[in-house]
N, C-alpha and C positions, 0 to 999 in steps of 0.2 A: 719664629714659632718654635715651641718646645716639642720636638718630635724624636721618637726613638724608632729603631728598625722593627719593633714589635707593635707599633701603633697602627690602627686602622683610621683612615681619614675619609670624610665625605666633603667633596668640593662642590658647593652649590652655585650654579651659574658659572660653570667651568669654561664655557666658550670653547675655543679651539685648543685649550690645554696649556696655555702659557705658564700656569702654575701647577696644573695637574701632573704633567710629565716630570718636572723636577721633584715633586713630592713623591711620586711613585718610585724614584730612585733611592729614596730614604726610608719610606714607610713600608709596612708589611703589605698593605692593600689600600687602594684608593677607589672610592665610588664617585664617579663623575656624573653630575646631573645638570642638564641644561634643557631649556624649552625649545631650542632650535635644532631640528634634525640636521641641518647643514653644518652647524658648528660641530656636532657630534661626529659627523662623517669625517670632517677634517681631523678631529682629535683621534679617531680610530685609525685613520691612515698614518698619522704621525707616530703613534705608539707602536704600530705594527712595523713601521720602517726601522724603529729603534729596538725591536725585539723585546718590548716591555710587555709582560704578561700579567701584571697584578693590578690592572685597571678594569673596573666594571662600569659600563655607561648605562644611564637611564634617561630617557626622554620625558621630562616632567617639568611643570611650572614650579619654581622655587617655593612659592607660598603654599603649595599643596603637598609638600614633602612632610611626612609624619613618621615617627619612630616605629609605629606598628607595621609600616610598609617597607621601610628601608633598613630597619634594625638599628641597634646602638652602634656608635662609632666613638673611638677614643677622642678624636679631634673633629670639630665642625668648622669648616671654612666657608665664608660667603664674601668673596673678594670682588669689589666693584660691581656687585649684583643686587644689592638690597635697596639702593636709591629708587624711589618711585613705587615701592611696594605699599599697597594701601592697607591690607589687614595686618599692619606692622606688629601689633602686640601679640596677636596669635602666631605670627611667623616667628617672632623672637622666642616665644614660649616653645614652639616646635624645635627650634635650633637648640635651645637649652636642654630639652628633653632627650634629644638624640645623643648629646655629648656625654661621654664618660669622664673626660679630663678637662678639655679646654674648648672654648668657642672663640674664633677670630673673625672679625668683620672689618672690612675697609669700606669707606664711603667718602663722598666728596667733602673736602674741607671748605672753609669760608671763602678762600680766594681762588677756587678752581675756575670760576666763571668770571673773574674780574675783568678780563679783556673784553669779553662779550658784553658784560653789564655796562661798561664804559661806552660802548658803541650805542646801545639802546638809550642811554642817558643823553648822548649827543644828538639823537634824532627825536627826543621827547617821548620815547615809548617806555612803558613799564617792562622790566625784565622779570619773568616768572622763573624762579629757580627752585631747586629741590628743598625740602625741609632741612634745616641745619642739623648738624650732628648732635647738637645739644638736645634736640627734640627726642632723638633716639635714646640718648643717655638718660634723660629724665624718665622715659618710659621704663627703662631697665631698672632704675632705682625704685620706681613705684612697684615693680614686680619683685623687689627684694634682692635684686642683683646689683652689685656695686663694682662696675667694670673699671679697668685701666684704660686710659685714653692717651694716645701718643700721636703727634704730628709726624708723618713720615719724611717731611722736609725734602721733597723732590727739588733738586737745585737746578736741573737743566730746563731751558725754555723749549717750548714746542717750536719746531722749525718747518719751513716750507720752501719748495723749489721756486715758487713764484706766487703772485697774488691769486691767480686762478686756483692753484693748489690749496691756498689758504681758505678760499671761499668754499671749495668742494670737499673739504676734509670731514664733513659730517657734523661739525659743532654748531653751525649756523642753521637756524630754523628758516630756511629759505622759502618754504611754502607759506610762511606767515608774512613775508615781505611783498610789497607792491613793487612795480618796476623802478619807481623813484628811489625807494629805500634800498634796492639792490645796487643802484648807482652810487648811493651814499655809502654803502658798505664797501664797495670797491675803492672809493676815495679814502675812506677811513683806514683801510688796510695799506694803501699806497703811502699814506702819511705816517703811519705808526709802526710799520714793519721796516726793520733795517737789516742790512747784510752783516752777517758775522764773518769770522775769519775763514770759514769754509765756503763762503759765498751763498749761504742759505739765509732766508728771511726769518726774523724772530722779533719778539718784544718781551721785555722783562716782566710784564704783567700777564703774559700768556704762558702759563706753566701749570702742570698738574699739581693739585693740592689734595693730598689724601690723608684721612684720619684713620688710625687703627684703634678699634675698640675691642678689647679682649677680656675674658675672665676665666678663672679656674672654677670648675664645678665643686 
């Protein structure tokens, strides 16, 4: 990201501040917005512990954020938060309207759910994924915005302490599985996860895949 110490940033879908806090150490001011009060409580505790005073938090849904409410910011960031937003064109328009300089968005790449999709295929179920990043890219072009697209090339695999840890990590839609399918999932993980040098389980198809889409105003 192209940031100076005079820039103001709005971090949409900030969560517990994994990006917000590093940004606050560089930028003039950061507005952190998230729909989860719990995440914002964690963020507030974290920046107070670090004596950071240039973060302003707002509890709000990302798709409802508009410039007439939050004001203009030099940089708009929506990292790992825009997948699954339905009024996407309106939301993108709002993001673009808020920005004075740049808009940065990260979202799932085509291989982010490869490991999960392979399991669904093995049991004969359709895997419903998020819309591909090209969908968002095409909407931006239709809006007259011609963004840059980069694959962030995350090289490390996801790792787990054991099969139970792999099942319970939140990626699997367990409430959509019957008991037989849960047994099949456990067998799939036992067969496809291997120990690495640190003794943790991993699979080469099980890694984060993130696309960065950004543009200059």
